[in-house]
MIDOSE-1310 file (N, C-alpha, C; in nm, 2 decimals, decimal comma, always signed):
residues 149
mkik	+0,66/+1,82/-0,29/+0,52/+1,84/-0,30/+0,47/+1,91/-0,17; +0,40/+2,01/-0,18/+0,34/+2,08/-0,06/+0,20/+2,03/-0,04; +0,17/+2,01/+0,09/+0,03/+1,97/+0,12/-0,02/+2,06/+0,22; -0,14/+2,11/+0,20/-0,21/+2,20/+0,29/-0,34/+2,13/+0,33
itve	-0,37/+2,12/+0,46/-0,49/+2,05/+0,51/-0,57/+2,16/+0,58; -0,70/+2,17/+0,54/-0,79/+2,27/+0,61/-0,91/+2,19/+0,66; -0,93/+2,20/+0,79/-1,05/+2,14/+0,85/-1,15/+2,24/+0,88; -1,27/+2,23/+0,83/-1,37/+2,33/+0,85/-1,42/+2,33/+0,99
kgrd	-1,45/+2,45/+1,04/-1,50/+2,47/+1,18/-1,64/+2,39/+1,19; -1,66/+2,34/+1,30/-1,78/+2,27/+1,33/-1,78/+2,12/+1,29; -1,68/+2,08/+1,21/-1,67/+1,94/+1,17/-1,59/+1,87/+1,28; -1,61/+1,74/+1,29/-1,53/+1,66/+1,38/-1,39/+1,64/+1,31
ssda	-1,29/+1,72/+1,36/-1,16/+1,71/+1,30/-1,09/+1,58/+1,31; -1,11/+1,51/+1,42/-1,04/+1,38/+1,44/-1,10/+1,28/+1,34; -1,23/+1,28/+1,31/-1,28/+1,19/+1,20/-1,22/+1,23/+1,07; -1,21/+1,36/+1,04/-1,16/+1,40/+0,91/-1,01/+1,36/+0,89
lkrl	-0,94/+1,38/+1,00/-0,80/+1,34/+0,99/-0,78/+1,19/+0,98; -0,87/+1,11/+1,05/-0,86/+0,97/+1,04/-0,89/+0,92/+0,90; -0,99/+0,98/+0,83/-1,02/+0,94/+0,69/-0,91/+0,98/+0,60; -0,85/+1,10/+0,62/-0,73/+1,14/+0,54/-0,62/+1,04/+0,56
sdrl	-0,59/+1,00/+0,69/-0,48/+0,91/+0,72/-0,51/+0,77/+0,65; -0,63/+0,72/+0,65/-0,66/+0,60/+0,58/-0,64/+0,61/+0,43; -0,68/+0,72/+0,37/-0,66/+0,74/+0,23/-0,51/+0,75/+0,19; -0,43/+0,81/+0,28/-0,29/+0,82/+0,25/-0,22/+0,68/+0,27
iraa	-0,26/+0,60/+0,36/-0,21/+0,47/+0,38/-0,24/+0,38/+0,26; -0,37/+0,39/+0,21/-0,41/+0,32/+0,09/-0,33/+0,37/-0,03; -0,30/+0,50/-0,04/-0,22/+0,55/-0,15/-0,08/+0,50/-0,15; -0,02/+0,48/-0,03/+0,11/+0,43/-0,02/+0,11/+0,28/-0,06
rdgt	+0,01/+0,21/-0,02/+0,00/+0,06/-0,06/-0,02/+0,05/-0,21; -0,11/+0,13/-0,26/-0,13/+0,12/-0,41/-0,02/+0,17/-0,49; +0,06/+0,27/-0,44/+0,18/+0,32/-0,51/+0,28/+0,21/-0,52; +0,30/+0,14/-0,41/+0,39/+0,02/-0,41/+0,35/-0,08/-0,51
sdal	+0,22/-0,11/-0,51/+0,17/-0,21/-0,61/+0,19/-0,16/-0,75; +0,16/-0,04/-0,78/+0,18/+0,02/-0,91/+0,33/+0,01/-0,96; +0,42/+0,04/-0,87/+0,56/+0,03/-0,90/+0,60/-0,11/-0,93; +0,56/-0,21/-0,85/+0,59/-0,35/-0,87/+0,53/-0,40/-1,00
have	+0,41/-0,36/-1,03/+0,35/-0,40/-1,16/+0,42/-0,34/-1,28; +0,47/-0,22/-1,26/+0,55/-0,15/-1,37/+0,68/-0,24/-1,40; +0,74/-0,28/-1,29/+0,86/-0,37/-1,31/+0,82/-0,50/-1,38; +0,71/-0,55/-1,34/+0,66/-0,68/-1,40/+0,64/-0,66/-1,55
reak	+0,57/-0,55/-1,59/+0,55/-0,53/-1,73/+0,68/-0,52/-1,81; +0,78/-0,44/-1,75/+0,90/-0,42/-1,82/+0,98/-0,56/-1,83; +0,98/-0,64/-1,73/+1,05/-0,77/-1,73/+0,99/-0,86/-1,83; +0,86/-0,86/-1,85/+0,79/-0,94/-1,95/+0,83/-0,89/-2,09
intv	+0,84/-0,76/-2,11/+0,88/-0,71/-2,24/+1,03/-0,75/-2,26; +1,11/-0,74/-2,16/+1,25/-0,78/-2,17/+1,27/-0,93/-2,21; +1,19/-1,01/-2,16/+1,21/-1,16/-2,19/+1,19/-1,18/-2,34; +1,10/-1,10/-2,41/+1,08/-1,12/-2,55/+1,21/-1,06/-2,62
evfr	+1,26/-0,95/-2,57/+1,38/-0,89/-2,64/+1,51/-0,97/-2,62; +1,52/-1,03/-2,50/+1,65/-1,09/-2,47/+1,66/-1,23/-2,53; +1,55/-1,30/-2,54/+1,55/-1,44/-2,59/+1,50/-1,44/-2,74; +1,58/-1,49/-2,83/+1,54/-1,48/-2,97/+1,41/-1,55/-3,00
hptg	+1,39/-1,67/-2,95/+1,27/-1,75/-2,98/+1,20/-1,79/-2,85; +1,14/-1,68/-2,79/+1,07/-1,71/-2,66/+0,95/-1,80/-2,67; +0,93/-1,88/-2,57/+0,81/-1,96/-2,57/+0,70/-1,89/-2,49; +0,75/-1,79/-2,41/+0,65/-1,72/-2,33/+0,64/-1,78/-2,19
hlag	+0,70/-1,89/-2,16/+0,69/-1,95/-2,03/+0,75/-1,86/-1,92; +0,87/-1,81/-1,95/+0,94/-1,73/-1,85/+0,86/-1,60/-1,83; +0,82/-1,53/-1,93/+0,74/-1,41/-1,92/+0,61/-1,44/-1,84; +0,55/-1,55/-1,87/+0,42/-1,59/-1,81/+0,44/-1,62/-1,66
sirv	+0,56/-1,65/-1,62/+0,58/-1,68/-1,48/+0,62/-1,56/-1,39; +0,64/-1,45/-1,45/+0,67/-1,33/-1,38/+0,55/-1,27/-1,31; +0,55/-1,26/-1,18/+0,43/-1,22/-1,11/+0,47/-1,12/-0,99; +0,37/-1,04/-0,95/+0,39/-0,96/-0,84/+0,33/-1,03/-0,72
ervk	+0,41/-1,05/-0,61/+0,35/-1,11/-0,49/+0,27/-1,00/-0,42; +0,17/-1,04/-0,35/+0,08/-0,94/-0,29/+0,16/-0,85/-0,20; +0,12/-0,72/-0,21/+0,19/-0,61/-0,13/+0,14/-0,63/+0,01; +0,23/-0,62/+0,11/+0,20/-0,64/+0,25/+0,26/-0,53/+0,33
kfrr	+0,20/-0,51/+0,44/+0,25/-0,41/+0,54/+0,37/-0,47/+0,60; +0,48/-0,39/+0,61/+0,60/-0,43/+0,67/+0,65/-0,32/+0,76; +0,63/-0,34/+0,89/+0,66/-0,24/+0,99/+0,58/-0,11/+0,96; +0,65/-0,01/+0,92/+0,58/+0,12/+0,89/+0,57/+0,15/+0,74
swag	+0,59/+0,05/+0,66/+0,59/+0,07/+0,52/+0,52/-0,04/+0,45; +0,52/-0,04/+0,32/+0,46/-0,14/+0,23/+0,57/-0,21/+0,15; +0,56/-0,34/+0,13/+0,66/-0,41/+0,06/+0,60/-0,52/-0,02; +0,67/-0,56/-0,13/+0,62/-0,67/-0,21/+0,74/-0,72/-0,29
kvgp	+0,71/-0,82/-0,37/+0,81/-0,88/-0,45/+0,76/-0,90/-0,59; +0,85/-0,89/-0,69/+0,82/-0,92/-0,83/+0,93/-1,01/-0,88; +0,89/-1,12/-0,95/+0,99/-1,21/-1,00/+0,92/-1,33/-1,07; +1,00/-1,41/-1,13/+0,95/-1,53/-1,20/+0,94/-1,65/-1,10
tlvy	+0,86/-1,75/-1,14/+0,85/-1,86/-1,05/+0,91/-1,99/-1,11; +0,97/-1,98/-1,23/+1,02/-2,10/-1,29/+1,16/-2,13/-1,24; +1,19/-2,26/-1,23/+1,32/-2,31/-1,17/+1,44/-2,25/-1,25; +1,43/-2,24/-1,38/+1,55/-2,19/-1,45/+1,56/-2,04/-1,47
sriq	+1,47/-1,97/-1,41/+1,47/-1,82/-1,43/+1,60/-1,76/-1,37; +1,65/-1,81/-1,26/+1,77/-1,75/-1,20/+1,89/-1,77/-1,29; +1,91/-1,89/-1,34/+2,03/-1,91/-1,42/+2,02/-1,83/-1,55; +1,90/-1,81/-1,60/+1,89/-1,73/-1,72/+1,93/-1,58/-1,69
elgg	+1,89/-1,53/-1,58/+1,92/-1,39/-1,54/+2,07/-1,37/-1,51; +2,13/-1,46/-1,44/+2,26/-1,45/-1,39/+2,37/-1,53/-1,46; +2,33/-1,63/-1,54/+2,42/-1,72/-1,61/+2,47/-1,82/-1,51; +2,55/-1,91/-1,56/+2,61/-2,02/-1,47/+2,62/-2,15/-1,55
tisp	+2,67/-2,25/-1,47/+2,69/-2,38/-1,53/+2,59/-2,48/-1,49; +2,54/-2,55/-1,58/+2,44/-2,66/-1,56/+2,51/-2,79/-1,57; +2,49/-2,87/-1,47/+2,54/-3,01/-1,46/+2,43/-3,11/-1,45; +2,45/-3,23/-1,49/+2,34/-3,33/-1,48/+2,31/-3,37/-1,33
nkgr	+2,19/-3,38/-1,30/+2,15/-3,43/-1,16/+2,16/-3,58/-1,15; +2,12/-3,65/-1,26/+2,12/-3,79/-1,27/+2,21/-3,83/-1,39; +2,28/-3,93/-1,38/+2,37/-3,98/-1,49/+2,49/-3,89/-1,51; +2,56/-3,91/-1,61/+2,69/-3,84/-1,64/+2,68/-3,73/-1,74
flrw	+2,57/-3,73/-1,82/+2,56/-3,64/-1,93/+2,43/-3,56/-1,92; +2,43/-3,44/-1,97/+2,31/-3,37/-2,01/+2,27/-3,41/-2,15; +2,14/-3,41/-2,18/+2,10/-3,45/-2,31/+1,99/-3,35/-2,35; +2,00/-3,30/-2,48/+1,89/-3,22/-2,53/+1,88/-3,23/-2,68
vdad	+1,76/-3,19/-2,73/+1,74/-3,20/-2,87/+1,70/-3,07/-2,92; +1,76/-3,03/-3,03/+1,72/-2,90/-3,10/+1,72/-2,92/-3,25; +1,71/-2,82/-3,32/+1,71/-2,83/-3,47/+1,83/-2,90/-3,53; +1,94/-2,89/-3,46/+2,07/-2,95/-3,51/+2,08/-3,10/-3,47
gvhf	+1,99/-3,15/-3,40/+1,99/-3,29/-3,36/+2,00/-3,31/-3,21; +2,05/-3,43/-3,17/+2,06/-3,47/-3,03/+2,20/-3,43/-2,98; +2,21/-3,37/-2,86/+2,34/-3,33/-2,80/+2,36/-3,39/-2,67; +2,48/-3,41/-2,63/+2,52/-3,46/-2,50/+2,64/-3,38/-2,45
arhv	+2,64/-3,35/-2,32/+2,75/-3,27/-2,26/+2,76/-3,30/-2,11; +2,88/-3,29/-2,06/+2,90/-3,31/-1,91/+2,85/-3,19/-1,84; +2,86/-3,07/-1,90/+2,81/-2,95/-1,84/+2,79/-2,85/-1,95; +2,71/-2,75/-1,92/+2,68/-2,64/-2,02/+2,69/-2,51/-1,94
tlkp	+2,76/-2,41/-1,99/+2,77/-2,28/-1,93/+2,69/-2,19/-2,01; +2,59/-2,12/-1,94/+2,50/-2,03/-2,00/+2,55/-1,89/-1,97; +2,55/-1,80/-2,07/+2,58/-1,66/-2,05/+2,46/-1,59/-1,98; +2,48/-1,49/-1,90/+2,37/-1,42/-1,84/+2,28/-1,36/-1,95
hpyl	+2,15/-1,37/-1,92/+2,05/-1,30/-2,01/+1,96/-1,22/-1,92; +2,01/-1,10/-1,86/+1,94/-1,03/-1,77/+1,81/-0,97/-1,83; +1,70/-0,99/-1,76/+1,57/-0,94/-1,80/+1,50/-0,87/-1,68; +1,53/-0,91/-1,56/+1,46/-0,86/-1,44/+1,53/-0,73/-1,39
kpaa	+1,66/-0,74/-1,37/+1,73/-0,62/-1,32/+1,72/-0,50/-1,41; +1,73/-0,52/-1,54/+1,72/-0,41/-1,63/+1,57/-0,35/-1,62; +1,48/-0,43/-1,59/+1,34/-0,38/-1,58/+1,33/-0,29/-1,45; +1,39/-0,34/-1,34/+1,39/-0,26/-1,22/+1,46/-0,13/-1,24
devr	+1,58/-0,14/-1,31/+1,66/-0,02/-1,34/+1,58/+0,08/-1,43; +1,50/+0,03/-1,52/+1,42/+0,11/-1,61/+1,31/+0,19/-1,54; +1,25/+0,12/-1,44/+1,13/+0,17/-1,37/+1,17/+0,26/-1,26; +1,29/+0,23/-1,19/+1,33/+0,31/-1,07/+1,32/+0,46/-1,08
psip	+1,36/+0,53/-1,19/+1,34/+0,67/-1,19/+1,20/+0,72/-1,19; +1,11/+0,64/-1,23/+0,97/+0,69/-1,23/+0,89/+0,65/-1,11; +0,95/+0,59/-1,01/+0,88/+0,55/-0,89/+0,83/+0,67/-0,81; +0,91/+0,77/-0,79/+0,86/+0,89/-0,72/+0,73/+0,95/-0,78
diyr	+0,73/+0,95/-0,92/+0,61/+1,00/-0,99/+0,49/+0,91/-0,96; +0,51/+0,78/-0,96/+0,40/+0,68/-0,93/+0,34/+0,71/-0,79; +0,43/+0,73/-0,69/+0,38/+0,77/-0,56/+0,31/+0,90/-0,55; +0,37/+1,00/-0,62/+0,31/+1,13/-0,62/+0,17/+1,13/-0,68
arla	+0,15/+1,05/-0,79/+0,02/+1,05/-0,85/-0,08/+0,98/-0,75; -0,04/+0,88/-0,69/-0,14/+0,81/-0,59/-0,17/+0,90/-0,47; -0,07/+0,97/-0,42/-0,09/+1,07/-0,31/-0,18/+1,18/-0,35; -0,16/+1,24/-0,47/-0,24/+1,34/-0,52/-0,39/+1,30/-0,53
rala	-0,41/+1,18/-0,58/-0,55/+1,13/-0,59/-0,61/+1,11/-0,45; -0,53/+1,07/-0,36/-0,58/+1,05/-0,22/-0,62/+1,18/-0,16; -0,54/+1,28/-0,18/-0,57/+1,42/-0,13/-0,68/+1,49/-0,20; -0,71/+1,45/-0,32/-0,82/+1,51/-0,40/-0,95/+1,46/-0,36
e	-0,95/+1,34/-0,30/-1,08/+1,28/-0,26/-1,16/+1,36/-0,16
């Protein structure tokens, strides 16, 4: 992307450059936020596709943490807040915290087990992978808007 800046004669160029700088900084912050929200949207869609009978709890827990300035850049996080979200994404073995057995009830009745191994059901990483190629375009759009102001 080529950028050309023209400052009119007679205007206070330092004020104009300061305003431009502020707009570009806001554009970088907003671009980061837009990218994180795009990952959030994809992850919520993925939870419906990955889990056959979703309750919506996992999708509802996926949030973007506020974008913050980090050194010379902007950073933020997107992810779920539920305790079981990590084991759903990565898979693993569940063992009882109390007692000797896990117990759960489903349509087939009551079940007991000493441990249960869950297969991975990735929903967050595929969302990030899906959005990653479009991130430069997200930033370009924000920067173009900032320069057009």
